[in-house]
GUMI-40206 format. One record per residue: x, y, z of N, C-alpha, C, CB in turn. Coordinates in steps of 0.2 Angstrom, whole numbers, plus 5000, padded with zeros to 4 digits. Each point is the difference from the previous one (the first is absolute). Glycine has a CB too. Layout:
BEGIN
XYZXYZXYZXYZ ...
//
This chain:
BEGIN
500449955001499650054999500550065000499049945006 501650074998500250065000500450004993500050005012 500249934985500350034992499550024996500849924999 498650075001499550034996499950075001499449895001 500550125006499950085002500650054997499449955012 501250024989500650024999499950024992500749925011 499150034985500150014993499450054998500549874999 499150135003499350064999500350055002498949945004 501450085003500450084999500649994996499650045012 500649924987500750014995499850044993500549885004 498850094992499850024995499650065001500149894997 499750125009499750065003500550074998499349935011 501350054992500550055001500350024994500249975011 499649984984500450024994499450014993501349935005 498150095000499450014994500250054995499149975008 501250094993500250064996500449974994500050095011 500449884993500549964993499849954995500850015008 498749954995499649954997499750044995499849925010 499850144991499550034995500250044997499149995005 501550054995500350064997500749964996499550105011 500949884992500549964995499749974994500749985010 499049954992499749974993499450044995500249915008 499650144996499650054994500350044997499249995004 501550044999500550044995500249964995500450075007 499849864994500449954997499449994993500849945012 498550064990499649984993500050074997499149895005 500750164998500150064995500450024996499750035007 500849954997500750004994500049944994500650055010 499249904992499949954994499450044996500349875007 499350154995499550004995500250084997499049915007 501350124996500350054995500549964995499950115008 500449874994500549974996499849964993500649995011 498949984992499749944994499450044997500249885007 499550194993499550024997500049994994499750065008 500949964989500050014992500349914997500350175001 499649795002500349935000499749984993500049975014 500149994982499849974993499849965001500650034993 498749955004499449974999500349924998499250114997 500549855006500349924996499549974997500749965009 499550014985499449954998500149944999499650074996 500149875004500049945002499849974994499950015012 500349944984499749964997500149935000500050084994 499749865005500249935002499749954994500150045013 500149924987499849944995500149925003500450094989 499149885010499949945002500149954994499250045010 501349924991500249944995499949935002500950084996 498749895001499949925001500449974997499150005000 501349955003500449954998499949954999500450045004 499149914999499849954998500449945001499450064992 501349955012500449955000499749955005501150084996 498549945009499949955006499249954997500650105012 499049954988499349974997499950004993499650035009 500850004987499949994994499949934996500650115002 499249894991500149944996500549994998499150014998 501349945001500550004994500149924999500750115003 499749874992499949944998500349945007500150054986 500549995017500249945002499549995008501550024993 497950035008499650005007499549944995500150145008 499949874986499449954997500149945001499850054993 501049955007500249935000500149955005500550054993 499449995014500049985005500650025005499449924993 501150125003500650035003499750055006500849994987 499650005019499750055005500650035002498949935004 501050134999500850035004499750025008500650064987 499949935015500150015008499850095001501149895001 498850125005499750065003500850045001498849945007 501750014993500650044999500350034994500249925008 499750044988500050004993499650084998500149854998 499250145003499650054997500350065004498949934997 501350095009500350055003500550024997499549975010 501049994988500750024998499850034991500849905010 498650074987499950034994499650075002500149894992 499750125011499650075002500750055000498949955008 501650024997500550055002500450024994500049945012 499950024983500549994996499550054995500849865002 498550144998499750064996500250085002498949914999 501150095008500150055004500750044998499349935009 501250014992500750034998500050024994500549945007 499350024988500150024993499550085000500049864993 499650175010499750065000500650045003498849965001 501450035005500550065004500749994998499250005010 501049954984500749994997500350074997499649874997 500950145004500450064993500050004996500450015003 499549944993499949994995499550014996500649955005 498750024999499450054999500050055000499549945003 500650095003500050075002500450064993499949955015 500950024984500150034996499850014993500549995007 499049954991499750004993499450065001500249854996 499450155011499550045001500350095000499449895007 501250094995500350085000499950034994500949985007 499549984988500150024993499550034996500849925001 498850034999499449994998499550065002500349874999 499750145008499650065004500350064996499949955014 500850074987500350074997499949994994500850035006 499249934989499849994992499250035000500849884997 498850115005499450004999499750085003500149865000 500450165006499950095003500350034995500150005013 500549984984500250044994499650014994501149975004 498649984995499750004993499150045002500849864995 498950135010499550015001499950065005499949894997 500450145006500150035005499950094996500949895007 498850144998499950074995500150065006498849944990 501650115005500350035005499650085004501149934994 498450055002499450065002499549975005500050054989 499849905010499649985005500049925002499550094996 500149925010500049925002499649954996500150055011 500249894987499649974997499949915005500350094987 499449855009500249945004500449964999499150005001 501650044999500649984998500450025007499850004986 500150075014500450055005499950035000500549985001 499650065003499950085003500650044996499549985013 500350074985500450054995500750025005498850074992 501149955014500550005003500649945000499250085006 500449864994500549955001500349984993499449965011 500050064984500549994993500650044999499049984996 500950095005500650055000500649985003499250084999 500849905007500449985004500549954997499050025008 500649924990500449954998500250024992499449915009 500350114989500250024993500750054998498649995000 501350065007500650064999500549955003499350155003 500649825001500749955004500349954995499449985013 500150004982500449944994500150034995499549905002 500950174998500250044993500449954996500150135006 500349854998500649954994499549934996501350035010 498349964992499649954997499550024996500149955009 499650114988499550024996499949974995500250095003 500549894995500049984992499749925000501150074996 498749915011499949934998499350005000501049955006 498650124997499249995000499850004992499750065013 499949904985499849984995499150024998501149905002 498850164996499350034999499850004992500350085010 500049894984500050014994499449974997501250015001 498449935004499549974998499350045003500949894998 498750104999499250035002499849955005499650064988 500649885012499849965005500550005007499549954990 500250065015500450025006500349935003499150125004 500549834995500249925004500650004995498849915004 501350104990500749974995500550055003499449964986 500650115013500350045003500449995008499150054991 500449935014500349965005500349945000499350055003 500749904993500249944998500750024997498749934998 501350114997500650034998500550035003499449994994 500350065012500550035005500149965004499750104999 500049845005500349955002500649964998499150015002 500749974993500649964996500550034999499449944995 500650135004500650065000500349995006499450094993 500249925012500450025007500449915003498950125003 500849834994500349945001500749994997498849975000 501150064994500750014995500450035002499550004992 500550085011500450035002500349985006499650074992 500249905012500049985008500749954999498450005004 502150035000500649965001500150015008500650014987 499849925015500350005007500450055003500149914998 499750155001500550065002499550055002501049984991 499550055015499850045005499850054997500649965007 499750074988500050064997499350014992501650005004 498149934995499749994997499250025002500949934996 498850115002499450035004499549954999500250124998 499649834997499449965001500249965006499750014987 501049955014500249965005499850045007501049954991 499250115009499950045006499050015001501550074999 498049924997499450025001499949955006499650044988 500449915011499949945006500550025007499749884989 500850135009500450025006500050065004500749924994 499350135002499950075001499550005006500350044988 499550045015499650015004499450044996500949995010 498949994984499550034996499349975003500850014989 498950045012499249995004499649954995500050125007 499749834997499449974995500549934997499250134996 501349895000500349944998500749975003499450044990 500749985013500649985004500049935006500150134997 500349835004499849945002499850025008500949934992 499250125012499749995006499350044999501250015006 498450034988499550015000499649934999500350114997 499849864998499849934997500149955007500550034987 499849975016500049955005499550025007501249974996 498450085001499550025006499449974997500450115005 499749854990499249964998499949945005500250034986 499249965017499949985003499849934998500050095006 500349834994499649954996499949955007500650014987 498749965013500049945004499449964998500750065010 499449894993499549944999499350025005501049904997 498650085000499450025004499849925004499550124990 500549885015499949955004500349934997498950075005 500849874994500249944998499850004992499849945012 499950114984499749994994500550014996499050035003 501049964989500450014994500050064999499849914995 499950155008500050064997500650055004498649984997 501750054998500550045004499950084999500849894998 499250165006499850055000500650055000498949955006 501250124990500450044999499750065000500649934995 499750125010499850065002500750045001498849955006 501050114990500350055000499850065001500449934996 500050125007499850075001500650054999499149965008 500750094990500450064997499650075001500649914992 499750145006499750055000499750034994500750015008 499449944987499850014993499749944998500950084997 498349945003499549934997500149984993499150045009 501250014988500149974992500749945001499650144993 501149895007500349955004500049935002500050085002 499549935004499949965005499649944995499950095010 499649944987499649954994500449974995499150075001 501349974996500549954995500549965004499950094990 500449935013500549965004499649925002500650125006 498749904996499749925003499949954992499050075012 500749974983499949974994500749984998499150074998 501449965001500649984997500449935005500050144996 499949895010500349945005499549934998500550105011 498949904988499649945000500249974993499150055007 501049984988500349984993500749975000499450094996 500949955007500849975000499949945004500750125000 499049895007500049925003499749964999500350035006 499349974988499749934996500549984996498750024999 501650044998500449974995500849975002499450104994 500749945013500749975002499849915003500750175004 498749834998499849945002500049954994499450055009 500349974986499949944994500949994998498550054993 501950015006500749994998500349955005500150124995 499849895010500349955006499849944999500050085008 499349904992499849955000500049954993499350055010 500649984984500049994994500750004996498950055001 501549985003500850004997500349955003500050104999 499849865007500349935001499849964998500350035008 499049964989499749954998500149994993499250005010 500850064986500350004993500649994998499450075000 501149945006500649964999500149935000500450105004 499349875002499849935000499949974993499650025012 499650024986499849964994500450004995498950025003 501650044996500450004994500549945001499950134998 500349875007500549955000499749935000500750075006 498849904997499849944997499849994993499849995011 499950084986499949994994500749994995498950085004 501749954997500449994996500449935003500050134998 499949835008500349955003499549934995500450075014 499149964985499549964998500149994992499350055010 500850014988500450014991500549955000499850124998 500749895006500649944999499949935000500750085006 499049925001500049935002499349964995500750045014 498950014983499649964994500449994994499050035003 501550024994500649984996500149945000500450095001 500149915004500349935004499649934999500450085008 498949934994499649955000499749974993499950045011 500050034983500049984994500549974997499450065000 501449975002500549984997500149925001500350125000 499549875006500249935002499349954997500750045013 498849984986499549964997500149994992499250035009 501050044989500249984993500649954999499650104997 500949925007500749945000499649925001500950105007 498749884997499649945000499749994995499950015010 499650044988499749984992500549984994499250085003 501349964996500549994994500049935003500650114997 499949895009500349935000499549934999500750065009 498749954993499549954998499949994994499650015008 500450064986499949974994500849984997498650084999 501949945004500649984996500149915003500750155000 499049845006500049945001499549954998500650055007 499049994990499349974997499749965007500449984985 499550045019499649975007499550055001500949935006 498650044994499450015003499750025007500049944991 500049995010499949965007500449955002499050014998 501650025005500549965003499749945004500950105000 498849915004499849935005499649964995499950065012 499649964985499649954995500549994994498750055004 501649974994500549974995500649955002499650104994 500549915012500449955003499649935003500950105002 498549925000499749955001499849964993499550065011 500449974985499849974992500649954998499450134995 501349915005500649974999500149925005500450134997 499549905008500049925004499649945000500450075008 498949954989499649984999500249954993499450105007 500749954988500449964995500549964999499750074998 500849945006500549965002499849935002500550115003 498949905002499849935004499849964994499650055013 499949994983499749964994500549974994498950075003 501649974997500349984996500449925001500150144998 500149885010500449945002499649935001500950095005 498449914994499549955000500149994994499250025008 500750014987499950004993500749964997499250125000 501349905002500649994998500249925002500250135000 499849855006500149945001499449954998500850055009 498549984991499649974996500249964993499250085006 501049974991500450014994500449934999500150155001 500449875002500749955002499949955000500550055007 498749934996499949925004499649974992499750045018 500050024981499749984993500549974994499250105004 501349944996500550004993500449935004500250164994 499949835012500349955001499949925000500250095004 499249914998499449954996500049984993499250045008 500650014989500050004993500649974996499350095001 501249935002500750004998500249915001500450165004 499449825003500149955002499649944996500450075012 498949944986499849954997500150004993499250005008 501150064989500050014994500749964998499250125000 501249885004500749965000499949935000500450095007 499049894997500049935000499349974994500550005014 499450044982499749994995500349984995499350075005 501249984995500650014993500249945002500550124997 499849865008500449925001499649964996500350015013 498949994989499649954999500149994991499150025012 500850044985500050014993500550004995499250055004 501549935000500550004997500150054996499949905002 500350074991500250064993499650034997500749944997 498750065008499250014997500050095002499249845003 501150175002500150075001500250044996500049975010 500850004989500350054995499850004994500750015006 498949954991499750014992499350065002500349854995 499550135011499550074998500350065003498949934999 501450075005500350075002500450024994500049985012 500349994982500150024994499550024996500749945001 498850065000499450004995499950065000499449905000 500550134995499950074998499450025003500750004990 498649975008499450005003500050015007499849934992 500550025012500150015006500550065003499749874999 500850164999500450055000499550055000501049954994 498650065001499650064998499550005005500250004988 499449955014499450015004500350005007499149954992 501650025009500050015008500350065001500049895004 500550154992500050065001499450065000501049954995 498550045001499550035002499450005006500449994989 499849955013499749975005500550045006499549874994 501150135007500450035005499750084999501349904998 498850134998499950074997499350035005500749974986 498949985012499250015003500150005007499549944990 500750015014500049995005500450065003499849864999 500850174999500250045004499750055000500949954999 498750084996499650065000499449995003500650034991 499149915012499750005005500249995005499349984994 501350015008500549995007500150075001500749884999 499550164996500050085002499250035002501250024992 498449975004499450035002499849975008499750014986 500449935014499849985007500550035006499749884994 501050145005500450025006500250054999500249925004 499650134993500050074997499450045001500949964993 498850065013499350035000500150074993499649965016 501050084986499950054996500050004992500550025010 499749924990500149984993499549934997501350055002 498149975003499449944998499750004993499650015013 500349954983499650014995499449994999500849974997 498850064999499350015001499649924999500150134994 499549855010499549955000500049954992499350105009 500449954987500249964993500549994997499350034998 501250005003500849984998500049935002500650105003 499249905005500449955003499549944996500550065013 498849964988499849944995500149994995499449995005 500950054991500249984994500949975001499150104994 501049915011500849965000499949935001500550105005 499049894999499749945004499749964993499550065012 500249974985499549964993500849984995498450085001 502149994999500549974996500549945002499950104996 500149905011500449955004499649924998500450105011 499149924990499649925001500250004990498650005013 501250024982500150004995500749984997499150065001 501349965003500949974998499949945003500850105002 499249895005499949945002499649924996500250115009 499449944989499649944995500449984994498850055004 501550014995500349984992500649965001499650124996 500749905011500749965001499849925000500550115009 498849874995499949955001499849964993499750035013 500050024983499849984993500749974997499150095000 501549954999500649994999500349945000499950105003 500049885005500349965002499549924997500650095009 498949924991499449944998500249984991498750075010 501649984988500149994993500749964999499350104997 501249915008500649955000499849945002500850075001 499049904995499749915000500649965003499250004988 501550005010500449975002500249995007500150024990 499550035014500150005006499649985005500550074996 499149895000499349965004500349965003499150014992 501549965006500149925002500850005002499049944992 501250035011500750015004500349954995499850035014 500949944986500249954998499949955001500650065000 499249925007499749955002499349984997500750025009 499050044989499449994996499450035004500449904993 499750135014499850025005499650064998500849945007 498650084996499650044997500350085003498849904998 501350165000500450065004499550055000501149984996 498250015003499650054998499850035008499449944987 500550025019500050045005500550035004499249955000 501450024998500650035002500150054997500549915003 499550124990500150054998499450065002500749934990 498850055010499450035003500250045007499149914993 501150035012500150035005500650045000499549915003 501250084992500550045000499850054998500749954999 499050084995499750065000499650035003500449994994 499350005012499750025004500450045006499149914996 501650055004500250025006500650044995499749905012 500550114982500250054997499850074999500349904997 498950095003499650075000500150025008498949974990 501050005015500050015007500850035001499149895004 501450084993500750015001500250084997500249855001 499550164994500150054996499550075005500249914985 499350075017499850045004500250025005499449974997 500949985008500350025005500650045002499449935001 500950044990500650044999499950074998500549904996 499050125000499950074999499850045005499849974990 499850005016499950035007500650025003499149925002 501550034998500550015004500450064997500149875003 499950124990500450074996499850065005499949954986 499250065012499850055002500150025007499349984992 500749985012500150015008500750025001499149915002 501450054995500850035001499950084997500949874997 498650134999500250084997499550045005500349974985 499450005019499650055005500550005005498749984998 501649975005500650015004500350055000500149904999 500150124996500550064998499650055002500749964990 498850055007499550075001499950005008499450004988 500349955015499950005009500750025003499249905000 501550074998500550045002500050074998500649895000 499450144996499950064997499750035004500149974990 499150025014499650035003500350015008499049954991 501249995011500350025007500650045001499749905002 500750114992500450035000499950094998500549884999 499050114999499650074998499550045008499849934985 500050025017499650015006500450015006499149924995 501550035006500350015007500250065002500449895000 500050174995500250045004499350075001501549954996 498250034999499350054999499750015008499549944985 500549995019499650035007500150045005499849934998 501150055002500450055004499950094998500849895001 499150104993500250084997499250035000501249974992 498350005007499350025000499950025009499549894987 500850065018499950015006500350085003500049845002 500550164994500550065003499550064995501649935002 498250064993499850074998499250015002500950004991 498849945011499350005002500150055010499649834990 500850145012500250025006500350095000500349855002 500250184992499850075000499450024997501150024999 498649954997499350035000499650025006500049934992 499850015013499849985005500250075004500149874998 500650145005500350055003499950064996500849935004 499150094991499850074998499449995000500850044994 498749935006499350004999499950025008499849914990 500550055015499850015008500350095000500449845006 500150164992500350084999499450065000501249954993 498650025001499550054996499450005005500449974986 499249985016499650015002500250035007499549934992 500950065011500150035008500050075000500849905003 499750134990500050075000499250034996501549995001 498249954998499150034996499650005006500049924988 500250055017499650015006500250055004499849894999 500950135003500250065002499650054997501049965003 499050064989500050054997499350015001500949994993 498649945007499350025001499650035006500049914995 500650075012499950015006500150085000500249885006 500450154991500150074999499550044998501149974999 498750014994499450034996499550015006500149934988 499850005015499350005005500250045005499549894997 501050135004500350075005499750074998501249935000 499050054994500150084997499150044997501649944993 498149995007499350014999499550025007500349924988 499950045017500050025007500250065002500149905002 500550134997500250075001499450044995501449975003 498650024990499650054997499350005003500750004990 499149955013499250005003500250055007499449844996 501050165007500250025006500150084998500549885005 499850164989500450044999499350054997501249924998 498350044999499350014998499650045006500049894990 500150065016499650045004500350045005499249934998 501450085001500550065002499550084997501549904998 498250115004499750074998499750045006499749964989 500250115011499750035003499250005002501050054997 498949955009499449985001499550075002500549875004 499950184999499650044999500650064998499049955008 500850084987500650044996500050065004499849954988 501050085011500150075003499650064997501149975002 498750065003499650075000500350065000499249945004 500650114993500550065000499550045006500550014984 499950015023499850045003499750065000500749935002 498750075000499750094997500150025008499050004988 500949985017500050035006500449995004499250024998 501350035005500549985004500049965007500350114995 500049855007500049975008499850055004500849934999 498850035006499850055007500850055001499149905009 500950164993500550035002500549955005499250114997 501249895002500549975007500250065004500449914994 499450155004500350065006499549995006500550114991 499049875010499750005005500349935006498850074992 501249885002500649955005500650025003499649924994 500650115000500850035006499950045004500750004993 498950045006499850055008499949965005499450104994 500149855005499849965005500549975004499149984993 501349995001500549955002500750045004499649924988 500450145010500650035003499750035006500650014991 498750015011499750025006500149945005499350094995 500549845003500349955003500749995003499149974993 501250045002500749975001500450055005499949954988 499750135011500250065004499749985008499950094990 499749885010499550005005500649925006498350054989 501649915006500649955003500450005002499749964997 500750084998500750045002500050045006500350014988 499350035014499950045005500149955006499250094994 500349875006499749955006500649985002498949944997 501750024998500549955001500650065004499649894988 500450145008500550075001499950015008499850074987 499849955015499950035008499949945004499450114997 500349834999500049945005500849985002498849954995 501650054998500650005003500550035004499849974992 499850095008500450055004499949995008499850084990 499449915010499949985007500249925004499150104996 501049875000500349935001500850035003499349924990 500950115004500850015003500350065002500349934993 499050125010500250065005500049995006499550074994 500949955010500249985007499750055005500949944995 498750115003499750055005499549995003500350064994 499749965011499549975005499350054999500949965009 498950054986499450044998499549985004500450024990 499549925009499249975000500149965006499550004987 500049975018499949965007500249934997499050085007 500749894988500049944998500849984998498750014997 501650045001500649994995500650025007499450054986 500449995016500450015007500149945005499550124998 499949845003500149955004500249944997499250065005 500949954989500249924994500750025003499149994986 501250065012500750024999500249985008500050104990 499849965015500449985006499749945005500250134999 499349845001499749955002499750025007500749934992 499150135008499950035006499250044999501550015004 498149995002499450034998500150095000499249885006 500350164990500050075000499550025006500250004987 499950045017499450025004499950054999500249955007 500150114988499750064998500350034992499850045013 499750004985500150034995499950074999499849894996 500850155002499850085001500250034991500650025017 499150024981500050014993500550074999498649944998 501550044997500650074997499450054999501149934993 499250135006499650064997499849994992500750095008 498849924992499449994994500050064997499249935006 500650044986500050044996499450075000500649884995 499450165002499750055000499149985002501250064992 498649895006499549994999499649995007500449974988 500149975015499849985006500550045008499649884991 500650165006500450035006499750025007500550034991 499050005005499550035007499749935004499550124993 500849825005499649965005500849965004498649974990 502050065008500649975003499950005008500850054989 498950015013499950015007499549945004500150124997 499549865000499449955000500449945000499150054995 501349944999500549924999500449995006500350014987 499950055016500549985005499850015007500950044991 498449985009499649985006499849925002499650104998 500149884995499749954999500649935000499050104992 501649915006500749975003500049995004500650044995 499650015010500250025007499649965004500450114997 498749915003499749965004500049924999499550105001 500649874993500049944999500649965003499250024991 501450025008500649985003499950005008500750024989 499050035013499950015008499649965003500050104999 499549874998499549965001500449915000499150104994 501249895000500449945001500450005005500149994990 500450055012500550015005499749985008500650094990 498949955010499749995007499849935001499550105000 500449864994499849935004500749965002498749994993 501950045007500549975003500350035006500249964990 499350105012500350025008499849955004500050114999 500549915007499949965006499850055006501049914997 498350075004499750055006500550005007498749964995 501750015005500349985007500750055001499449855000 500850184994500550044999500150054996500349935003 500150114998500050054994500149984992500550065009 499349964986500049974994500550054995498749945002 501850034996500550034996500049974993500650035009 499450024986500149954994500550064997498849914998 501650034999500650024996500050014994500649965007 499550104990500150034993500549984997499450095002 501049874994500549994997499949994993500449975010 500250044985500149994993500749994997499150065000 501149914996500649984997500350064998499749894998 499950164999500450054998499650065003500449934988 500150135011499850065002499450054994501449985007 498350054997499450034996499649944998500650104996 499149875008499549964997499350025003500849904999 499250165005499450035002499849985008499750004988 500849985015499849975006499750065005500949895000 499350175000499750055004499550034996501150025004 498649984991499350004997499549955002500750054990 499449905011499749945003499950005007500449934992 500250085012499950015006499750085004501049904998 499050154999499450055000499449984998500750074998 499149884998499250004997499849955006500050014983 500649945019499749955004499950035006500549924996 499950115006499850055007499550055001501150005000 498850024994499350035001499549964999500350104996 499649835001499549985002499949975005499850004992 500649975012500049975006499850055006501149924996 499250155003499650055005499449994999500750074999 499149954995499349994997499449945004500850034987 499649955014499649915004500150025008500549894988 499950155015500150025006500549975003499050035001 501449974997500949965001500450055002500049904991 500450105013500550055002500749964995499350035015 500850024982500649974995500650045000499149944993 501550035007500650045001500549974994499750025014 500350024983500650004994500750015003499150064992 501249885005500850034999500149974995500550015011 500150044986500450004993500650025001499150024993 501549935003500650035001500250054997500349905002 499150134993500250074998499850045006499949984987 499850025019499650065003500849995006498249994998 502149965002500450005006500650034999499549905004 500850135002500750015001500549994995499649995010 500349944991500649954996500050024992499949905008 500550124990500050004992500349944998500250124999 500149845005500149934997499749934999500750055002 499049934994499649955001500249945004499550054991 501149925010500249945004499850035007500949954991 499250135010500050035007499349995003500950094997 498649924999499450005001499749925002500050114994 500449875001499749915002500249975007500049984988 500750055014500249985004499850045008500949954991 499050105008499750035004499150005002501150064997 498649905000499449995000499849945004500050064990 499649975016499949935006499249994998501050045014 498949914984499449975002499649985005500449974992 499950025012499949975007499850065005500849894998 499750175001499650085003499350024997501250055001 498749934992499450014996499549975003500650014989 499549925013499449955002500050045008500349874992 500150155010499950015008499650085002501349925003 498750104992499750064999499550025003500449984992 499350065014499449995002499450024996500750015010 498749974990499550014997499449985005500650004990 498950055009499349965003499849934997499650115000 500449884994499849954998500449964994499050055004 501349904995500649974996499750004994500749935007 498550064991499949994994499950064997499649895003 500350165000500050074997500750034997499050025009 501649954993500650034999500249964995500350045011 500050004985500449984992500550045000499049964994 501549995003500750034998500049994993500649975010 499650084986500150014993500950004999498750074999 501549895000500750004999500550004992499749945013 500350114987500349984991500850025001498850054991 501549895006500649995000500550004993499649955009 501050074993500350024993499949934997501150105003 499349914988499949944995500549965002499650064990 500249865008500549965004500450014994499449925009 500850094988500650044995500550045006499050024988 500850025014500350045004500349985008499350074993 500149885010500149995006499649935002500150135003 500249835000499949935000499549995007501249964994 498450005006499450005006500149955003499250054994 500849945014500249945002499149965002501450055005 498949894997499349955001499650025006500649914995 499750125010499750035005499550054999500949975004 499250084990499750064998499449974998500950074996 499349884998499549984995499449955004501050024990 499249945015499749945003499650055007501149894996 499050175007499950035004499450044999501150005003 498650004992499550034998499349964998500950084996 498649965003499249984998500050004992499450065011 500949964986500050004992500750024997498750035000 501549944994500650034998499650024991501349935009 498850134990499750014993500750024996498750045003 501449934990500450014995499750054996500449895002 499950174996499750054997500449984993499850095011 499949904982500350004992499650054997500249884999 500550164998499550034994499949964994500450105004 499149894995499749964994500350024992498950015009 501450054992500150024995500949974997499050115005 501249885001500949974997500049925000500850115007 499449894990500349924998500249965007500650044988 499149915012500249945007500749974998498649965003 501850064998500749964999499949935006500750134996 500049855001500149935003500250035008500449924988 500050125012500150035007499650035004500850024995 498749995001499550025005499649945002499950124995 500049845001499749925003500349985005500049964990 500750055008500649965006499850045007501249974992 498950085008499850065005499249975004500650114991 499149905005499449985002499949925004499750104990 500649865005500149925003500250015009500549934986 500250125013500249985006499850045006500849974994 498650085004499850055006499449955002500550144995 499249814999499549965003500149945004499550044992 501249935006500349985006500150035007500549964990 499650105011500450035006499250015003501550084994 498149945004499250025002499649945005499850074988 500649865010499649945003499449994999500650015007 499050015000499249985000499550074998500449905009 500150154992499750065000499850014992500750055010 498849974989499950004992500150084998499049915001 501250054992500450054994499650024994501149955004 498750094997499550034993500250054995499149985007 500850004986500150074995499650065001500349914991 499950145007499550044999500350044993499650005013 500250004983500050044993499950075000499749914995 500850135002499850085001500350014992500150045016 499550034982500050024995499749934992501150105009 498549874995499649954994499350044997500449895007 499450074988499550044995499449975006500549994985 499050065011499350005004499649925000499950144997 500249824996499949934998500449965007500050024986 500549995014500649955006499550015006501650034995 498450055007499750015007499349985000500750095002 498849894993499449985002500049935002499550084992 501149895005500049915002499950005009501049954987 499350105015500050005007499550035003501150005000 498650064998499750065003499350004995501350075003 498549894995499449994997500050084993499349925014 500150064985499850064993500250065003498949964994 501650085004499850065003499850064992501049975014 498850094989499750064997500550014993499550065012 500249974983499250004999499649944999500250094994 499249905009499649954999499550004994500249995011 500250014982499650004994499649935000500850084993 498949925002499549935000500549944995498550085000 501849964996500549954995500649965007500150114986 500249955018500549985004499749955006500750114997 498649915004499749955005499949944996499450075006 500349924989499949944995500749964999499050074994 501549965003500649965000500449975008500150074988 499849985017500149965007499749945001500250095004 499249924995499549945001500149944997499250085001 501149934992500349964996500749985003499350064991 501149975010500849985002499949955008500650134995 498849895007499949975006499649954998500150095008 499749874985499849934999499250035004501549915001 498150144999499550005001499450014995500650015008 499649924987499649994995499250025000501049914998 498750055007499349995001499650045005500249894996 500550165007499850055006499350044998501350025006 498349984999499450064999500050055005499249934994 501350105008500150045006499750074996501449945008 498250094997499550084998500750045001498549995004 501850014999500650045002500749955002499050105003 501649934993500449965002500550025004499749964991 500450025014500450025008500750014998499349915009 500850144992500850034998500450025006499650084989 
//
């Protein structure tokens, strides 16, 4: 409660500072900002569609994490705030102002004054401003291109310095004032810009949005296009290698006459198997026929030679061999197979020759009987049959032997083809897999490109930038209010710091906190002109209050002595002694005043040593309680007091000038004095205090105005008190 009351009184004491100082600061700020230029704000909302937008990847089931989405949005914000983007905005804005600006009147591009400043400042590059076309858009683009072509990384190059120097509206620091933020967790980015030129504000936002979309597309599509170009080049190269390997395989098949190696080798193996069966079958037939033929010839003796030398036999035998060979070739060589009509014709001719041969032998009648007269008809007929079988098997063997040579050639032909085909097909397969892999990567890159195209198509302004017609609500009022509040807080903290660090005993609460002792009375200093008439009243109230407190410590059985002491001279002991004596006399007491100033000893130490309190106590008096001695001692700085002086009295009063600093030496003297007092009370009496401090002990003092009564009631925390008249 004490602290609350103390702080309330603290604010009351500095009330004039709290009113006047902030008010003066506010008036000064108002005067300085009365001609402050008005601000214009324009904004634009861009829908990105990165998170909730539909693209090819999202439709195919590919999702992104919240971290990825946040990173993508941060990338967009960084692209807008990037130096590269802002530099392009700077050059394009400068070109637009130079082309569309009017030195005589304001327009939707810039104010006339701003145009003249930028135009006159850039005298070195006036030749780059192109206004030759009736179309200002073409002039603006040409001017921008001229600026870009003229720029070099040189501090003497004016175009290079447009973005680096302190040119208003087009330099880096101005463009970095553009506020870019994401609205909540949505896909929308809001761009806000404020300047004192509505046209430049509007044009800057428009250019920034266009440049942002352009930069985003160049960054995203640039890397994707490079990847696609790489994959396409690789696809063409690998495709050429695949084509060459396939052509090489085709040419090899043509050169080696191989269509289907596996089927052809299977066919060759099957033909070889059939050949072996046919060969051994023909061998067996030939062997049997030859064996029988030799046996029959033995039985026929010389008839065989006769027959074999016969012209008809020779003719028909050769014809039969020729026909049998043709039939064998047609049988064993499918590629040389004869038509069925030809085969039937050969068979008929064969039968005809066989029959002719048989008829020729029958005409040879001398062969019908042997020398012994035995008939040879059956033997000759059997011999003829075996001759025909022998010729047939012999023809087949001749054909099969030729076929063996051809079969060997096929094996020699197909043997190396297999490994070569495998190697060439493996090369084709490797190139094909490489081709398909690159094709898949290319398709993925193209899919990514299409997805980016869909994303970029959604990257467009949702709320177009608008030309600000009305200025922002003036910030002059905000500045004045802010200055007033800042001054108010500064004043409070300034005086609060002084109050905390100050070691003057100006107030009762602070005196008690610093010294650790109780304050028994407070006397006011001479007041200002307005309150000077109440000075006597203040003194009487203070003396009366102190007198009433002091009487409570009197002993009715002896003379009462009050010691008035101080650490320093000129603390006001004599003044307080006189006022206290007056009040005691008014209450009917006999007061004796002793002061070292009024004694004949001029030395302070001599006064202290000569003073005998026992004699004072033994002085005759009709009533002990009516006898009071007020003893004023020299300052403790000039003369030390003994413990019998401090303890042999009713009350010790330490008089303190509240205007001076309570130093460490004062506290040490006070502590020592308190120890020497023992059980005798030692209290502080503040002198030369302000009226506020005196009211803490004496109560409300005049003048008793309504506001003073009200504040006193509040300071005493009588918030709900309903007293008709405040006791003072």
